[in-house]
Every structure is written in C-alpha cells, then in structure tokens.
N, C-alpha and C positions, 0 to 999 in steps of 0.2 A: 486391510484391503481398501483401496481408494474408492471414494464415493462414485466416481465415474465408472469404475469397473463394476461396482455393485449394481448400478442402474442398468448398464449394458446387459449384465447377466440376467437380471430380473425381467427385463424386456424380452430377452430371448426365451426364457422359460415360459412366460405368459403367451408369447407367440406360438410356441410349440403346443401348449395346452389348447389354445383357441383354434389352431389349425389342425389339431389332432395328428401331429407329426412328432418325430423324435430326431435326435442328432443323427447325422448321416455321414459315415466315413467314405461312402461312394463305392465300396468294394467289399466282397466277402473274401476271407482268407482261410487257408487250410493250415491247421496246426498239427504236426505229426504226433501221434500218441507216444512215440518213443521218447519225446521230451519229458514225459512223466515216468518212464520206466527204465531208462538206460542207466546202468550203474556207472559206466565210464563217464557219461555226461554229468551225473550227480557228483562224481569225484572231482571233476574239473570245476564245477560250480562251487563246491565247498572251498576249494583252494582259492579261486579267483574272487568270489564274492563275499566270503566269510573270513578267510585267513588273511587276505591281502587288501581288504577294503575297509574304510572307516565305517563305524557303526553309530547310529542314533540309538542311544540306550535308555533315554528317559528325559524327564523334564526337571527344571530346577527344583520343583516341589518334591522330588525324590530325595533331595538333600536339603531339608528346610533350614538347617542351622549348622553352625560350626560344630564339628564332632560327629555329624551325621555320616553314615556310610551305607554303601549298597554293594552287594555281591552279584556278579553277572557271570553265568556259566553257559552261555548259549552259542559261542562261536569258537570253541576249542581252547582258547587261552582263558584261564580263570582270572577274573578281573575283580579287584577291590577298588571301588570308587569312594572318595572321601571329600568332605569339605573341611579344609584345614583351619587352624586358628585365625587366619586372616580372611577366611571366607572364600578361599580359592578352591575351585573344583579340580581334583587331581585323580589320577588313575594309576594303579600299580598291578603287577602280576601278583595274584593272591597266593604267594608261595614263599615260605621261609628260605632264607639264603643258606641255611645250614644243611638241611636234608630234603628241602623241597616241599615240606608239609604245608597244607593250607592253614593260614593263620586266622582267617575269619570264616565262620561256618554258618552264621545266621544270614538269611537273605538280606536283611536291612536292620539298622539300629543306630545307636549312638555310642561312640567310644573315642577317648582321647589317645588310647594306645591299644595295641593288639599283642597278645602273647601266644606264641606257638605252643600247641598242646603237647608236642613231642618232647622238647627239651627246654621249653620256657624262654627261648630267645624272644625279646620284646622289641616292638617297633612303634614309633609315633604315627599319628595319622598324616604326617608329612612324608612318611616312608623311611625316616631315619632309624637306624639300628640303635636302640637305647640300652639294651641289656643282654649279656651273654651268660647263661647259666654255667657256674663253676669254670669261669675263664682261666683260673689258675691251673686247673687240670687239663682243660681243653687246649690251651695255648693262646698266645696273644692274637687278637683279631683286629684287623684294620676296619674299624666301624664305618669310616667314611666311604669305603668302597663296597660295603656289604649291606647297604640299605636295600629296601625293596626295589625291584626293577620297575622304573617308571615308564608309563606308556603315554604317547601323545594324547592329550585331552583338551577339549575346548568347550566352553559354555557360551552359546550365542543364541539370542532371540528366545531365551528360556529353554533351550534344548541342550542336552548333554551328549557330547560326541566323544568317542574313543577309537583309537586305532589299535588293533590287537598286536601289532609288532612294535617293539621299542624304537626302531628306526623308521617307522612308517610315516608317510606324509599325510597330514591332516589339515585341510583348509575348508572350513564349513561353508564359507561363501562360495567356493568352487563347487561343493557338493549340491548346494541349493540353487545356484545360478540366479536367474532373474526372480526367483521366488523369495530371496532373502529379505528384501524390504517388506514384502507382504507378511512374512512371518513376524517381523518386528512389530507390525501393527496390531497383531492379536494379543500381545502382552501375556502369553501363557506362562511366563516366569512367575506371575503372581498367583498361579493356581496351586492348590494343595493336592498332594497324592491322597487318594481314597482307598483304592483296593485293586487287586489284580486277579484275573482269571487265567488259568493255564490250561490249554487244550492240547493234549497229545493225541494225534489222530492218525489213522491209516490212510493218508493221502499225501501226495507230493507237495512240497512247499510252494511250488508255483501254482498248483491247483488251489491251494488255500488262498493265495493271492487273487486267483481268478474270481473267487467269491465276490470281490469288491470291484469287479470289472464292468458291471452294468446294473441297472435298477429296474428294468421292465419286468423282471420276475417277481417284483413285490406283490403285484396284484394276483399272481398265481400261487407261488410258493408261500408267500407271507400274507395271504389275504386276511388272516385273523390277527396279525400283529402289525408289521410295518405297513402293510397295505391299507390299514385304517388310518395311518398317520401321514403317509407321503403319497404324492403322485409319482408313480414309477416311470411313466411313459413320457418323460421330459428330462433333458439333461443338457447342461452347458459344460463343454469339455475343452480344455486347452493344455497343450504340452509346453514344457519348459525344459528343453534338453532331454535328459533321461527321466525327468520327473513330470508329473502332471497334476492338474487341478480338476476336480470333478464336483459339480454342484447340481443338486437335485432338489425340487421343491417339496415342502410340506403342504398340507392342505390349507395352511394359514396364508399361503401366497395370495389367495383370493381376497384377503383383507386389504391388499394394496390397490385393488381396482377402485378408481375414483379419487385416490389420494394423490396429492402433488408429489412429483418425483423426488423432491428434496426431503420428503418424509420416508422414502423407501429405504429399506435396510435388509440385508440378507440374514440378519441375526435370528429373527423369529419366523422366518419364512422359508428357509432352505437349510440343507446340510451341506457344509463345505468339507470335502474330503480330498486330502492330498496323498498322492503316491510319491514316495521318496525312494529312489533307486538304492539298493536292489530289493528291499524286503519290508518296507514300512508303509502302513496305511495310517493316516493321521487325520482324525475328524476334529475340527476346531470351531469353537465359539469363544466369545470374550469371557464367558462365565463357566465354560466347561470344555473339556477335551478328552478324547479317547485315543490312546496310542496303541496301535496293533503292530507287534514285531513278530515276524514269521521266519522260522529257521528250519533247515533240515533237522531231523532228530539228533541232538548232540550225542546220544548213546551210540549211534551208528550213522554218521552224517552222509556216508556214501550209499546208504540204502535209499533208493529213490521213492520208496512207498510210504515213508513215514515223515511226519513233521511235527513241530512244536510251535504253538502260537501263544504269545503272551499279550493279553488285553489289559492295559492299565488305564484307570479312570482318574480324572482330576477335576476339581471344581474350585471356583473362587470363593472367598469368604462371603461375598455378596450373595451368591447363589445359595450357599449353605444357610446364611442368615434368613433368606427368604423362605427356605423350606421349614425352618424352625418357627417361623411366624404363623401361629395357629389362626390368625385372623384371615389368612389367605387360604383358598381352597387348593390343596395339592392333589393333582389328578393321579390316576393309577396307571399301571404299565400298559394298559390297552388304549390309552388316550393321552399320550405325552404332550400333544398340542391341542388346546381347546380354543378355537377362534372366537368363542363367545365369552372368554374369560374377561375379568375386570380390566377396563381400559383398553380392551381389544388386544391385549398382549398374552403371550403364552405364559402359563403358570408352570414353572420348571420343577420337576421332581427328580432330584439327583438319583435317588435309589431306583425309581421306576425306569429312568433312562438306562442305567447300568444293567438292570435285569432284562429289559427288552433287548438290548444289544447283545449281551452275552448268550442268552438262551436262544435267540434267533440264529446267531452264527453257529453255535454248537449243534443245536438240535434240528435245524432246517438246512442252512447253507452247507455246513461241513458234512452232513449226512449225504447230500447230493454229491459232494466232492469224493467221498469214500466210494460211492456207487460208480462214479466215473473212473476212479483208480482201478477198481476191479475189472471194469470193462476194458480199460487200456491194457491191463495185464493179460487179458484173455487171448490176445492175438487176433481177435475177430475184427478189430478196427484198424484202419490205416491212419486216419486223421480225424480231427474234430473241426467244425466249421465255426468261425467267428463272423457274426453278421455285420452288416453295414451300420447297425445301430449299437455296435460294441467297439467303438474306437479305442477305448482304454485297453482292451485285450489286444488289439492290433499293436498299439504302441508298447505296451508292457512286454510282450513276448519279443518284439523286434529289437528292443533295447538290449535284451539278454543275448540275442543272436549276434547283434553287432559287436557287443563287448567281447564275445568269444570268437569273433572272426568268422561267423557262420552267415550264410545268405539269408535275406529276409524271407518271411513267409510268402508262399505262393498264392496268387488269387485263385478262387474257384472259377472254373470255366462256366460260362453261361450255358443254358440248355441248348442242345443241338436242334437246329431246324431241319425238319425232314425235307428232302429235295423232291419236288413234284416233277415227274417226267414232262419234258416239253417246256418247263419253266426256265426263265433266264437265269 
C-alpha cells in the first residue's frame, strides 16, 4: 500500500475517532431474508460463483517447495495443486484417467509422483501419466493423451488461483482490478503456512460473509476479546469494482498522535481486510496474513442453510523468529496489541492472534449468524436492514445481485410524518 494511501486512511480514522462518527453510506437498505433461504437461488449461486468462477485457493506458502502439493475439495471439482520440478504452480483434476479414482487423499504434503490406489496408475507432479499397471493385459495406452486433466492456474502477488473448468478463463489482474498493485506491495508470497481451522456451520454462506461486513459490534459482541484490541466505531472503506478494502484501527493508532506523518504506518495501528469477490476475506500485514474462504456446504451446495469456512493462517519468518526470541515479551490472546511495548511497537504473538481470530469468529460471530439463519427460515421476517454505517454489506450484496441480473437492494423508507389538520 502506498504511503500516501496509508496517511489518508489513518487521517480519516483519527478524524472519525475524534469526532465520534463512523463511515456513512448515506442510506439504509433492505435485504430480503429469502436471499439466505431460497434453494433455487442457492443452486444458481453454486453454478455461477463456484462452478464457473475462478477461485483464490491459497498463498504461495501453501506450496513452499518443489514437490509440494495441496488438495482442494470445496467447489465441486476435486483439485490437486502442485509445485512442479521447475517451481511452477499447477492444478489438475484430482482423478485418475482410468476409472476416475482420487489419486491424492491427504490434504497437503510432498510427492514427486502420485499412485492411484485402485489399479496403481501413476502420475508425475506435472500431471504426466508415468505408469500403467499390467499394461500388457490392459492394452496399449496413449500416455500423452491420458495425463491428469489440467486446470487453469496462476500464481500472482503470492496468491494461488485456480479455475475449476479446464477451459475456464483465468486472469488474476482482471479479478483483482485496481487492487493488484496493492497486493504486490504486501509481499505475502514470503509468508509460511501455519495452520487451518475449518468451520462447518448452519448458516448461509453469504451470512458467514456478512460477519466481516462491519466492526461496530466489537464493543458489544466482542467486548472481552476484539473490543479490547480494536476501536470498532471507525472504518475507512473503499470499493474496487466487485472487491473492497476495509481498514479499522487498533488501539495502537493513538501512538501516532504527535508523530510526523512520514512515520505513520498502517502496519501496527490498523487491520487491513480485503473482500475479493465472491467468497474471500483476506486480512493482510507484511508479517502475517489470514485467508478466509467461505463456501456453500460441498456435501449439499444447494442447501442454503449450511456453509463451510476455511480459515488459513500465515506468517513471515521474521514474525516467527521474533516470537521465538525469549528476550521479548509475547503477549497473550486478550491483548494482541500493547501500546506500551518496547520501542512503542506491537509485540506480535502468532499463536495468540490465530486463537483470537478463530475462537471469536466461531463462538461469537457465527453463533449470531446461525441465530439469524433460524429467524430467516421461520417465515416471520421479510427483510433485514443494513445501516448507513454498514457500506460493506451494501456493496457485497449488491455485487451478487448485479452478477445474477437482479435489481439492487431497495432503500428503507424514512419514518412517515403525521399530517396535522390545517397544516400546509
């Protein structure tokens, strides 16, 4: 992120905090609850957004060396992603060309070749068919035409992208739009994969995304966790086509007061969260990142009431080295930012940050989402209201509606004024 953008964002956040105001979209919108319960809509979304759309599936750190592989089973097509001997990221349908059996079953690992467990056909991590069991009895096989089916795959800005259809169009710069140069500046390709949390919940996949649509609930729902770390009632928000950037301040932003602007930095004073259409929430720092991928439940993707969330955590070697340094104080999960820390900087605890994020989302945010799902299914509600201070929810839902050829969300009518007899 360019310095001028950081300064503008930090000035805006400090202004909101000083004036005790929040971001303002200027209007309230009505979101029909049918968007969370309609099976026909869920079926259309699964086809358009998951079967026919490119997917951001991980970071370069998920495939740290040649021979690394990653299995993905979240959008219908079983995917085997590899890093070949030349270091190139590639993706294939994880299916033997003989009888269609899955050839890699572990979620991730390292392998130069893969052997089908059914009849021992073998493939290299470039997708080439290398061995056919008892070919003399089976009959001759054209190995050149029976390699693994390759999928469009691209590695850009430390991100791994795959299209689930062999003939699908994949252009990462088009998907990211004006955000592409900004992602390049974060250098997340240098970060290492740490761990993943999987949340299978009874809520619509869009409701799960709604969790990340505003922060002013921090002081209410998360008063004992995130509310102690962040100011929730301030937000800098900007759209980039179907994507957006969402920046909110930690309590460390107060350390900027009185400092020259050329010393300002969003790194230790805010959280920068990107939404990437249609299902990605991506929190980024130079030394850490959290990738949230949200899907309809792959077991029944047309069931609007269930979803699957994968939360993957990454960190740089510098962050991990700092945590190993016992001469520094590593704070606990209830105080991830300490403005009194040495040199005025945050002391980063990788494990604490992961625990706070995962437990807060699962036990607080998603619990609210499941409650909303039940209310939507009850038939008692017609619509939910998105407030003026929730522009990310406005944008997020309207991008889906536009992509499906549906009209935008309708504004909430203002309160009616009673007419006084004799008044003009």
